[in-house]
mmCIF file as Biopython writes it, N, C-alpha, C and O atoms, coordinates in Angstrom:
data_model
#
loop_
_atom_site.group_PDB
_atom_site.id
_atom_site.type_symbol
_atom_site.label_atom_id
_atom_site.label_alt_id
_atom_site.label_comp_id
_atom_site.label_asym_id
_atom_site.label_entity_id
_atom_site.label_seq_id
_atom_site.pdbx_PDB_ins_code
_atom_site.Cartn_x
_atom_site.Cartn_y
_atom_site.Cartn_z
_atom_site.occupancy
_atom_site.B_iso_or_equiv
_atom_site.auth_seq_id
_atom_site.auth_asym_id
_atom_site.pdbx_PDB_model_num
ATOM 1   N N  . TRP A ? 1  ? -119.774 9.037  83.122 1.0 0.0 1  A 1 
ATOM 2   C CA . TRP A ? 1  ? -120.712 9.603  82.049 1.0 0.0 1  A 1 
ATOM 3   C C  . TRP A ? 1  ? -120.737 11.121 82.203 1.0 0.0 1  A 1 
ATOM 4   O O  . TRP A ? 1  ? -120.597 11.660 83.301 1.0 0.0 1  A 1 
ATOM 5   N N  . ARG A ? 2  ? -120.919 11.789 81.067 1.0 0.0 2  A 1 
ATOM 6   C CA . ARG A ? 2  ? -121.153 13.252 81.143 1.0 0.0 2  A 1 
ATOM 7   C C  . ARG A ? 2  ? -122.074 13.579 79.951 1.0 0.0 2  A 1 
ATOM 8   O O  . ARG A ? 2  ? -122.220 12.825 78.989 1.0 0.0 2  A 1 
ATOM 9   N N  . CYS A ? 3  ? -122.692 14.792 80.102 1.0 0.0 3  A 1 
ATOM 10  C CA . CYS A ? 3  ? -123.653 15.235 79.177 1.0 0.0 3  A 1 
ATOM 11  C C  . CYS A ? 3  ? -123.097 16.511 78.504 1.0 0.0 3  A 1 
ATOM 12  O O  . CYS A ? 3  ? -122.703 17.447 79.200 1.0 0.0 3  A 1 
ATOM 13  N N  . ARG A ? 4  ? -123.064 16.555 77.175 1.0 0.0 4  A 1 
ATOM 14  C CA . ARG A ? 4  ? -122.535 17.690 76.412 1.0 0.0 4  A 1 
ATOM 15  C C  . ARG A ? 4  ? -123.530 18.786 76.385 1.0 0.0 4  A 1 
ATOM 16  O O  . ARG A ? 4  ? -123.164 19.940 76.164 1.0 0.0 4  A 1 
ATOM 17  N N  . ASP A ? 5  ? -124.823 18.472 76.609 1.0 0.0 5  A 1 
ATOM 18  C CA . ASP A ? 5  ? -125.941 19.502 76.534 1.0 0.0 5  A 1 
ATOM 19  C C  . ASP A ? 5  ? -126.277 20.110 77.891 1.0 0.0 5  A 1 
ATOM 20  O O  . ASP A ? 5  ? -126.883 21.182 77.901 1.0 0.0 5  A 1 
ATOM 21  N N  . CYS A ? 6  ? -125.950 19.544 78.990 1.0 0.0 6  A 1 
ATOM 22  C CA . CYS A ? 6  ? -126.291 20.140 80.297 1.0 0.0 6  A 1 
ATOM 23  C C  . CYS A ? 6  ? -125.247 21.172 80.652 1.0 0.0 6  A 1 
ATOM 24  O O  . CYS A ? 6  ? -124.056 21.040 80.370 1.0 0.0 6  A 1 
ATOM 25  N N  . LEU A ? 7  ? -125.778 22.239 81.309 1.0 0.0 7  A 1 
ATOM 26  C CA . LEU A ? 7  ? -124.920 23.379 81.675 1.0 0.0 7  A 1 
ATOM 27  C C  . LEU A ? 7  ? -123.745 22.905 82.489 1.0 0.0 7  A 1 
ATOM 28  O O  . LEU A ? 7  ? -123.950 22.209 83.483 1.0 0.0 7  A 1 
ATOM 29  N N  . GLY A ? 8  ? -122.527 23.241 82.125 1.0 0.0 8  A 1 
ATOM 30  C CA . GLY A ? 8  ? -121.307 22.931 82.835 1.0 0.0 8  A 1 
ATOM 31  C C  . GLY A ? 8  ? -120.793 21.570 82.543 1.0 0.0 8  A 1 
ATOM 32  O O  . GLY A ? 8  ? -119.789 21.203 83.153 1.0 0.0 8  A 1 
ATOM 33  N N  . THR A ? 9  ? -121.354 20.781 81.690 1.0 0.0 9  A 1 
ATOM 34  C CA . THR A ? 9  ? -120.965 19.482 81.307 1.0 0.0 9  A 1 
ATOM 35  C C  . THR A ? 9  ? -120.645 18.616 82.628 1.0 0.0 9  A 1 
ATOM 36  O O  . THR A ? 9  ? -119.503 18.195 82.816 1.0 0.0 9  A 1 
ATOM 37  N N  . PRO A ? 10 ? -121.611 18.383 83.468 1.0 0.0 10 A 1 
ATOM 38  C CA . PRO A ? 10 ? -121.289 17.666 84.783 1.0 0.0 10 A 1 
ATOM 39  C C  . PRO A ? 10 ? -121.120 16.161 84.384 1.0 0.0 10 A 1 
ATOM 40  O O  . PRO A ? 10 ? -121.588 15.622 83.381 1.0 0.0 10 A 1 
ATOM 41  N N  . ALA A ? 11 ? -120.340 15.579 85.390 1.0 0.0 11 A 1 
ATOM 42  C CA . ALA A ? 11 ? -120.085 14.074 85.268 1.0 0.0 11 A 1 
ATOM 43  C C  . ALA A ? 11 ? -121.101 13.368 86.189 1.0 0.0 11 A 1 
ATOM 44  O O  . ALA A ? 11 ? -121.424 13.853 87.274 1.0 0.0 11 A 1 
ATOM 45  N N  . TYR A ? 12 ? -121.579 12.235 85.731 1.0 0.0 12 A 1 
ATOM 46  C CA . TYR A ? 12 ? -122.536 11.441 86.463 1.0 0.0 12 A 1 
ATOM 47  C C  . TYR A ? 12 ? -122.101 9.921  86.550 1.0 0.0 12 A 1 
ATOM 48  O O  . TYR A ? 12 ? -121.330 9.436  85.723 1.0 0.0 12 A 1 
ATOM 49  N N  . CYS A ? 13 ? -122.610 9.239  87.541 1.0 0.0 13 A 1 
ATOM 50  C CA . CYS A ? 13 ? -122.475 7.793  87.617 1.0 0.0 13 A 1 
ATOM 51  C C  . CYS A ? 13 ? -123.592 7.313  86.687 1.0 0.0 13 A 1 
ATOM 52  O O  . CYS A ? 13 ? -124.411 8.102  86.216 1.0 0.0 13 A 1 
ATOM 53  N N  . SER A ? 14 ? -123.604 5.964  86.427 1.0 0.0 14 A 1 
ATOM 54  C CA . SER A ? 14 ? -124.630 5.447  85.514 1.0 0.0 14 A 1 
ATOM 55  C C  . SER A ? 14 ? -126.074 5.707  86.042 1.0 0.0 14 A 1 
ATOM 56  O O  . SER A ? 14 ? -126.957 6.154  85.310 1.0 0.0 14 A 1 
ATOM 57  N N  . GLY A ? 15 ? -126.260 5.406  87.338 1.0 0.0 15 A 1 
ATOM 58  C CA . GLY A ? 15 ? -127.584 5.552  87.898 1.0 0.0 15 A 1 
ATOM 59  C C  . GLY A ? 15 ? -128.116 6.969  87.862 1.0 0.0 15 A 1 
ATOM 60  O O  . GLY A ? 15 ? -129.289 7.201  87.570 1.0 0.0 15 A 1 
ATOM 61  N N  . CYS A ? 16 ? -127.231 7.919  88.167 1.0 0.0 16 A 1 
ATOM 62  C CA . CYS A ? 16 ? -127.626 9.363  88.157 1.0 0.0 16 A 1 
ATOM 63  C C  . CYS A ? 16 ? -127.875 9.871  86.722 1.0 0.0 16 A 1 
ATOM 64  O O  . CYS A ? 16 ? -128.758 10.692 86.474 1.0 0.0 16 A 1 
ATOM 65  N N  . MET A ? 17 ? -127.052 9.340  85.782 1.0 0.0 17 A 1 
ATOM 66  C CA . MET A ? 17 ? -127.293 9.754  84.400 1.0 0.0 17 A 1 
ATOM 67  C C  . MET A ? 17 ? -128.591 9.181  83.948 1.0 0.0 17 A 1 
ATOM 68  O O  . MET A ? 17 ? -129.382 9.901  83.338 1.0 0.0 17 A 1 
ATOM 69  N N  . ARG A ? 18 ? -128.871 7.908  84.212 1.0 0.0 18 A 1 
ATOM 70  C CA . ARG A ? 18 ? -130.176 7.345  83.891 1.0 0.0 18 A 1 
ATOM 71  C C  . ARG A ? 18 ? -131.410 8.074  84.397 1.0 0.0 18 A 1 
ATOM 72  O O  . ARG A ? 18 ? -132.385 8.310  83.683 1.0 0.0 18 A 1 
ATOM 73  N N  . ALA A ? 19 ? -131.302 8.416  85.682 1.0 0.0 19 A 1 
ATOM 74  C CA . ALA A ? 19 ? -132.351 9.202  86.446 1.0 0.0 19 A 1 
ATOM 75  C C  . ALA A ? 19 ? -132.566 10.544 85.851 1.0 0.0 19 A 1 
ATOM 76  O O  . ALA A ? 19 ? -133.703 10.964 85.633 1.0 0.0 19 A 1 
ATOM 77  N N  . SER A ? 20 ? -131.455 11.249 85.576 1.0 0.0 20 A 1 
ATOM 78  C CA . SER A ? 20 ? -131.568 12.654 85.187 1.0 0.0 20 A 1 
ATOM 79  C C  . SER A ? 20 ? -131.864 12.825 83.704 1.0 0.0 20 A 1 
ATOM 80  O O  . SER A ? 20 ? -132.281 13.904 83.284 1.0 0.0 20 A 1 
ATOM 81  N N  . HIS A ? 21 ? -131.655 11.771 82.890 1.0 0.0 21 A 1 
ATOM 82  C CA . HIS A ? 21 ? -131.864 11.926 81.435 1.0 0.0 21 A 1 
ATOM 83  C C  . HIS A ? 21 ? -132.913 11.026 80.833 1.0 0.0 21 A 1 
ATOM 84  O O  . HIS A ? 21 ? -133.029 10.910 79.613 1.0 0.0 21 A 1 
ATOM 85  N N  . SER A ? 22 ? -133.698 10.371 81.726 1.0 0.0 22 A 1 
ATOM 86  C CA . SER A ? 22 ? -134.774 9.481  81.102 1.0 0.0 22 A 1 
ATOM 87  C C  . SER A ? 22 ? -135.836 10.244 80.283 1.0 0.0 22 A 1 
ATOM 88  O O  . SER A ? 22 ? -136.505 9.684  79.415 1.0 0.0 22 A 1 
ATOM 89  N N  . GLN A ? 23 ? -135.961 11.577 80.605 1.0 0.0 23 A 1 
ATOM 90  C CA . GLN A ? 23 ? -136.872 12.430 79.929 1.0 0.0 23 A 1 
ATOM 91  C C  . GLN A ? 23 ? -136.200 13.407 78.976 1.0 0.0 23 A 1 
ATOM 92  O O  . GLN A ? 23 ? -136.839 14.327 78.467 1.0 0.0 23 A 1 
ATOM 93  N N  . LEU A ? 24 ? -134.884 13.200 78.732 1.0 0.0 24 A 1 
ATOM 94  C CA . LEU A ? 24 ? -134.120 14.060 77.876 1.0 0.0 24 A 1 
ATOM 95  C C  . LEU A ? 24 ? -133.464 13.275 76.769 1.0 0.0 24 A 1 
ATOM 96  O O  . LEU A ? 24 ? -132.236 13.195 76.739 1.0 0.0 24 A 1 
ATOM 97  N N  . PRO A ? 25 ? -134.194 12.707 75.882 1.0 0.0 25 A 1 
ATOM 98  C CA . PRO A ? 25 ? -133.673 11.716 74.900 1.0 0.0 25 A 1 
ATOM 99  C C  . PRO A ? 25 ? -132.759 12.307 73.818 1.0 0.0 25 A 1 
ATOM 100 O O  . PRO A ? 25 ? -132.012 11.589 73.154 1.0 0.0 25 A 1 
ATOM 101 N N  . PHE A ? 26 ? -132.841 13.664 73.656 1.0 0.0 26 A 1 
ATOM 102 C CA . PHE A ? 26 ? -132.016 14.267 72.624 1.0 0.0 26 A 1 
ATOM 103 C C  . PHE A ? 26 ? -130.674 14.842 73.130 1.0 0.0 26 A 1 
ATOM 104 O O  . PHE A ? 26 ? -129.903 15.417 72.363 1.0 0.0 26 A 1 
ATOM 105 N N  . HIS A ? 27 ? -130.436 14.681 74.354 1.0 0.0 27 A 1 
ATOM 106 C CA . HIS A ? 27 ? -129.144 15.141 74.937 1.0 0.0 27 A 1 
ATOM 107 C C  . HIS A ? 27 ? -128.024 14.210 74.440 1.0 0.0 27 A 1 
ATOM 108 O O  . HIS A ? 27 ? -128.200 12.999 74.304 1.0 0.0 27 A 1 
ATOM 109 N N  . ARG A ? 28 ? -126.867 14.833 74.177 1.0 0.0 28 A 1 
ATOM 110 C CA . ARG A ? 28 ? -125.726 14.145 73.693 1.0 0.0 28 A 1 
ATOM 111 C C  . ARG A ? 28 ? -124.845 13.661 74.947 1.0 0.0 28 A 1 
ATOM 112 O O  . ARG A ? 28 ? -124.359 14.517 75.687 1.0 0.0 28 A 1 
ATOM 113 N N  . VAL A ? 29 ? -124.657 12.430 75.164 1.0 0.0 29 A 1 
ATOM 114 C CA . VAL A ? 29 ? -123.904 11.918 76.255 1.0 0.0 29 A 1 
ATOM 115 C C  . VAL A ? 29 ? -122.605 11.240 75.856 1.0 0.0 29 A 1 
ATOM 116 O O  . VAL A ? 29 ? -122.447 10.770 74.729 1.0 0.0 29 A 1 
ATOM 117 N N  . GLU A ? 30 ? -121.668 11.200 76.816 1.0 0.0 30 A 1 
ATOM 118 C CA . GLU A ? 30 ? -120.417 10.513 76.548 1.0 0.0 30 A 1 
ATOM 119 C C  . GLU A ? 30 ? -120.044 9.623  77.753 1.0 0.0 30 A 1 
ATOM 120 O O  . GLU A ? 30 ? -120.436 9.909  78.884 1.0 0.0 30 A 1 
ATOM 121 N N  . LYS A ? 31 ? -119.340 8.620  77.516 1.0 0.0 31 A 1 
ATOM 122 C CA . LYS A ? 31 ? -118.983 7.631  78.539 1.0 0.0 31 A 1 
ATOM 123 C C  . LYS A ? 31 ? -117.390 7.600  78.669 1.0 0.0 31 A 1 
ATOM 124 O O  . LYS A ? 31 ? -116.640 7.516  77.696 1.0 0.0 31 A 1 
ATOM 125 N N  . TRP A ? 32 ? -116.989 7.676  79.953 1.0 0.0 32 A 1 
ATOM 126 C CA . TRP A ? 32 ? -115.558 7.674  80.283 1.0 0.0 32 A 1 
ATOM 127 C C  . TRP A ? 32 ? -114.966 6.209  79.950 1.0 0.0 32 A 1 
ATOM 128 O O  . TRP A ? 32 ? -115.510 5.185  80.363 1.0 0.0 32 A 1 
ATOM 129 N N  . MET A ? 33 ? -113.889 6.214  79.224 1.0 0.0 33 A 1 
ATOM 130 C CA . MET A ? 33 ? -113.239 4.970  78.790 1.0 0.0 33 A 1 
ATOM 131 C C  . MET A ? 33 ? -111.759 4.978  79.211 1.0 0.0 33 A 1 
ATOM 132 O O  . MET A ? 33 ? -110.874 5.047  78.357 1.0 0.0 33 A 1 
ATOM 133 N N  . ASP A ? 34 ? -111.494 4.908  80.505 1.0 0.0 34 A 1 
ATOM 134 C CA . ASP A ? 34 ? -110.132 4.861  81.109 1.0 0.0 34 A 1 
ATOM 135 C C  . ASP A ? 34 ? -109.307 6.136  80.855 1.0 0.0 34 A 1 
ATOM 136 O O  . ASP A ? 34 ? -108.734 6.646  81.818 1.0 0.0 34 A 1 
ATOM 137 N N  . THR A ? 35 ? -109.206 6.662  79.693 1.0 0.0 35 A 1 
ATOM 138 C CA . THR A ? 35 ? -108.372 7.783  79.381 1.0 0.0 35 A 1 
ATOM 139 C C  . THR A ? 35 ? -109.030 8.957  78.649 1.0 0.0 35 A 1 
ATOM 140 O O  . THR A ? 35 ? -108.455 10.032 78.480 1.0 0.0 35 A 1 
ATOM 141 N N  . HIS A ? 36 ? -110.319 8.673  78.208 1.0 0.0 36 A 1 
ATOM 142 C CA . HIS A ? 36 ? -111.029 9.736  77.490 1.0 0.0 36 A 1 
ATOM 143 C C  . HIS A ? 36 ? -112.556 9.429  77.459 1.0 0.0 36 A 1 
ATOM 144 O O  . HIS A ? 36 ? -113.013 8.352  77.842 1.0 0.0 36 A 1 
ATOM 145 N N  . TYR A ? 37 ? -113.253 10.376 77.013 1.0 0.0 37 A 1 
ATOM 146 C CA . TYR A ? 37 ? -114.729 10.211 76.876 1.0 0.0 37 A 1 
ATOM 147 C C  . TYR A ? 37 ? -114.961 9.871  75.406 1.0 0.0 37 A 1 
ATOM 148 O O  . TYR A ? 37 ? -114.318 10.412 74.506 1.0 0.0 37 A 1 
ATOM 149 N N  . ARG A ? 38 ? -115.938 8.921  75.195 1.0 0.0 38 A 1 
ATOM 150 C CA . ARG A ? 38 ? -116.326 8.590  73.894 1.0 0.0 38 A 1 
ATOM 151 C C  . ARG A ? 38 ? -117.812 8.825  73.752 1.0 0.0 38 A 1 
ATOM 152 O O  . ARG A ? 38 ? -118.551 8.636  74.719 1.0 0.0 38 A 1 
ATOM 153 N N  . PRO A ? 39 ? -118.307 9.255  72.510 1.0 0.0 39 A 1 
ATOM 154 C CA . PRO A ? 39 ? -119.812 9.410  72.311 1.0 0.0 39 A 1 
ATOM 155 C C  . PRO A ? 39 ? -120.494 8.111  72.697 1.0 0.0 39 A 1 
ATOM 156 O O  . PRO A ? 39 ? -119.998 7.002  72.496 1.0 0.0 39 A 1 
ATOM 157 N N  . ALA A ? 40 ? -121.703 8.342  73.284 1.0 0.0 40 A 1 
ATOM 158 C CA . ALA A ? 40 ? -122.483 7.132  73.726 1.0 0.0 40 A 1 
ATOM 159 C C  . ALA A ? 40 ? -123.870 7.374  73.459 1.0 0.0 40 A 1 
ATOM 160 O O  . ALA A ? 40 ? -124.251 8.488  73.098 1.0 0.0 40 A 1 
ATOM 161 N N  . TRP A ? 41 ? -124.731 6.308  73.627 1.0 0.0 41 A 1 
ATOM 162 C CA . TRP A ? 41 ? -126.210 6.435  73.524 1.0 0.0 41 A 1 
ATOM 163 C C  . TRP A ? 41 ? -126.806 6.237  74.835 1.0 0.0 41 A 1 
ATOM 164 O O  . TRP A ? 41 ? -126.262 5.525  75.679 1.0 0.0 41 A 1 
ATOM 165 N N  . LEU A ? 42 ? -127.954 6.870  75.042 1.0 0.0 42 A 1 
ATOM 166 C CA . LEU A ? 42 ? -128.628 6.692  76.315 1.0 0.0 42 A 1 
ATOM 167 C C  . LEU A ? 42 ? -129.195 5.272  76.396 1.0 0.0 42 A 1 
ATOM 168 O O  . LEU A ? 42 ? -129.580 4.815  77.473 1.0 0.0 42 A 1 
ATOM 169 N N  . SER A ? 43 ? -129.242 4.627  75.339 1.0 0.0 43 A 1 
ATOM 170 C CA . SER A ? 43 ? -129.851 3.242  75.319 1.0 0.0 43 A 1 
ATOM 171 C C  . SER A ? 43 ? -128.755 2.327  76.063 1.0 0.0 43 A 1 
ATOM 172 O O  . SER A ? 43 ? -129.111 1.264  76.572 1.0 0.0 43 A 1 
ATOM 173 N N  . GLU A ? 44 ? -127.469 2.739  76.115 1.0 0.0 44 A 1 
ATOM 174 C CA . GLU A ? 44 ? -126.458 1.970  76.794 1.0 0.0 44 A 1 
ATOM 175 C C  . GLU A ? 44 ? -126.685 1.958  78.258 1.0 0.0 44 A 1 
ATOM 176 O O  . GLU A ? 44 ? -126.095 1.147  78.971 1.0 0.0 44 A 1 
ATOM 177 N N  . LEU A ? 45 ? -127.575 2.888  78.765 1.0 0.0 45 A 1 
ATOM 178 C CA . LEU A ? 45 ? -127.901 2.999  80.177 1.0 0.0 45 A 1 
ATOM 179 C C  . LEU A ? 45 ? -129.290 2.289  80.417 1.0 0.0 45 A 1 
ATOM 180 O O  . LEU A ? 45 ? -129.801 2.299  81.537 1.0 0.0 45 A 1 
ATOM 181 N N  . GLY A ? 46 ? -129.826 1.735  79.449 1.0 0.0 46 A 1 
ATOM 182 C CA . GLY A ? 46 ? -131.128 1.120  79.539 1.0 0.0 46 A 1 
ATOM 183 C C  . GLY A ? 46 ? -132.311 2.043  79.305 1.0 0.0 46 A 1 
ATOM 184 O O  . GLY A ? 46 ? -133.445 1.673  79.609 1.0 0.0 46 A 1 
ATOM 185 N N  . ILE A ? 47 ? -132.070 3.267  78.759 1.0 0.0 47 A 1 
ATOM 186 C CA . ILE A ? 47 ? -133.169 4.189  78.550 1.0 0.0 47 A 1 
ATOM 187 C C  . ILE A ? 47 ? -133.859 3.902  77.201 1.0 0.0 47 A 1 
ATOM 188 O O  . ILE A ? 47 ? -133.196 3.805  76.168 1.0 0.0 47 A 1 
ATOM 189 N N  . CYS A ? 48 ? -135.101 3.777  77.222 1.0 0.0 48 A 1 
ATOM 190 C CA . CYS A ? 48 ? -135.855 3.455  76.015 1.0 0.0 48 A 1 
ATOM 191 C C  . CYS A ? 48 ? -137.024 4.419  75.939 1.0 0.0 48 A 1 
ATOM 192 O O  . CYS A ? 48 ? -137.753 4.574  76.919 1.0 0.0 48 A 1 
ATOM 193 N N  . VAL A ? 49 ? -137.221 5.069  74.805 1.0 0.0 49 A 1 
ATOM 194 C CA . VAL A ? 49 ? -138.259 6.088  74.667 1.0 0.0 49 A 1 
ATOM 195 C C  . VAL A ? 49 ? -139.382 5.459  73.972 1.0 0.0 49 A 1 
ATOM 196 O O  . VAL A ? 49 ? -139.205 4.975  72.854 1.0 0.0 49 A 1 
ATOM 197 N N  . HIS A ? 50 ? -140.581 5.426  74.577 1.0 0.0 50 A 1 
ATOM 198 C CA . HIS A ? 50 ? -141.804 4.894  74.058 1.0 0.0 50 A 1 
ATOM 199 C C  . HIS A ? 50 ? -142.678 6.001  73.536 1.0 0.0 50 A 1 
ATOM 200 O O  . HIS A ? 50 ? -143.124 6.848  74.310 1.0 0.0 50 A 1 
ATOM 201 N N  . LEU A ? 51 ? -142.947 6.020  72.194 1.0 0.0 51 A 1 
ATOM 202 C CA . LEU A ? 51 ? -143.757 6.993  71.630 1.0 0.0 51 A 1 
ATOM 203 C C  . LEU A ? 51 ? -145.272 6.482  71.607 1.0 0.0 51 A 1 
ATOM 204 O O  . LEU A ? 51 ? -145.583 5.326  71.320 1.0 0.0 51 A 1 
ATOM 205 N N  . GLY A ? 52 ? -146.101 7.412  71.920 1.0 0.0 52 A 1 
ATOM 206 C CA . GLY A ? 52 ? -147.521 7.062  71.981 1.0 0.0 52 A 1 
ATOM 207 C C  . GLY A ? 52 ? -147.886 6.404  73.233 1.0 0.0 52 A 1 
ATOM 208 O O  . GLY A ? 52 ? -146.960 6.140  74.000 1.0 0.0 52 A 1 
ATOM 209 N N  . HIS A ? 53 ? -149.048 6.103  73.563 1.0 0.0 53 A 1 
ATOM 210 C CA . HIS A ? 53 ? -149.538 5.468  74.721 1.0 0.0 53 A 1 
ATOM 211 C C  . HIS A ? 53 ? -149.157 6.172  76.071 1.0 0.0 53 A 1 
ATOM 212 O O  . HIS A ? 53 ? -148.986 5.562  77.126 1.0 0.0 53 A 1 
ATOM 213 N N  . GLY A ? 54 ? -149.050 7.486  75.916 1.0 0.0 54 A 1 
ATOM 214 C CA . GLY A ? 54 ? -148.669 8.268  77.159 1.0 0.0 54 A 1 
ATOM 215 C C  . GLY A ? 54 ? -147.251 7.886  77.638 1.0 0.0 54 A 1 
ATOM 216 O O  . GLY A ? 54 ? -147.023 7.969  78.844 1.0 0.0 54 A 1 
ATOM 217 N N  . GLY A ? 55 ? -146.343 7.502  76.854 1.0 0.0 55 A 1 
ATOM 218 C CA . GLY A ? 55 ? -145.043 7.167  77.267 1.0 0.0 55 A 1 
ATOM 219 C C  . GLY A ? 55 ? -144.843 5.783  77.737 1.0 0.0 55 A 1 
ATOM 220 O O  . GLY A ? 55 ? -143.733 5.397  78.105 1.0 0.0 55 A 1 
ATOM 221 N N  . HIS A ? 56 ? -145.844 5.056  77.733 1.0 0.0 56 A 1 
ATOM 222 C CA . HIS A ? 56 ? -145.819 3.576  78.255 1.0 0.0 56 A 1 
ATOM 223 C C  . HIS A ? 56 ? -145.614 2.669  77.031 1.0 0.0 56 A 1 
ATOM 224 O O  . HIS A ? 56 ? -145.860 3.047  75.885 1.0 0.0 56 A 1 
ATOM 225 N N  . ARG A ? 57 ? -145.149 1.447  77.345 1.0 0.0 57 A 1 
ATOM 226 C CA . ARG A ? 57 ? -145.047 0.472  76.301 1.0 0.0 57 A 1 
ATOM 227 C C  . ARG A ? 57 ? -146.366 0.122  75.628 1.0 0.0 57 A 1 
ATOM 228 O O  . ARG A ? 57 ? -147.417 0.319  76.237 1.0 0.0 57 A 1 
ATOM 229 N N  . CYS A ? 58 ? -146.359 -0.384 74.410 1.0 0.0 58 A 1 
ATOM 230 C CA . CYS A ? 58 ? -147.646 -0.748 73.736 1.0 0.0 58 A 1 
ATOM 231 C C  . CYS A ? 58 ? -148.236 -1.870 74.575 1.0 0.0 58 A 1 
ATOM 232 O O  . CYS A ? 58 ? -147.536 -2.730 75.109 1.0 0.0 58 A 1 
ATOM 233 N N  . PRO A ? 59 ? -149.596 -1.814 74.664 1.0 0.0 59 A 1 
ATOM 234 C CA . PRO A ? 59 ? -150.344 -2.893 75.402 1.0 0.0 59 A 1 
ATOM 235 C C  . PRO A ? 59 ? -150.258 -4.152 74.684 1.0 0.0 59 A 1 
ATOM 236 O O  . PRO A ? 59 ? -150.809 -5.158 75.132 1.0 0.0 59 A 1 
#
């Protein structure tokens, strides 16, 4: 994984990308696919943004 919006376009493993981007939902990320990076969604890492309720799921 890599982030197009983070300074220096660092590469991350799945766990580190999830941890570092759970509060950055508008960053554009890419996933490594054997020979190239492809555009990806943070939802592919299990990140889900909850609007309202202080960032928690609806009760």
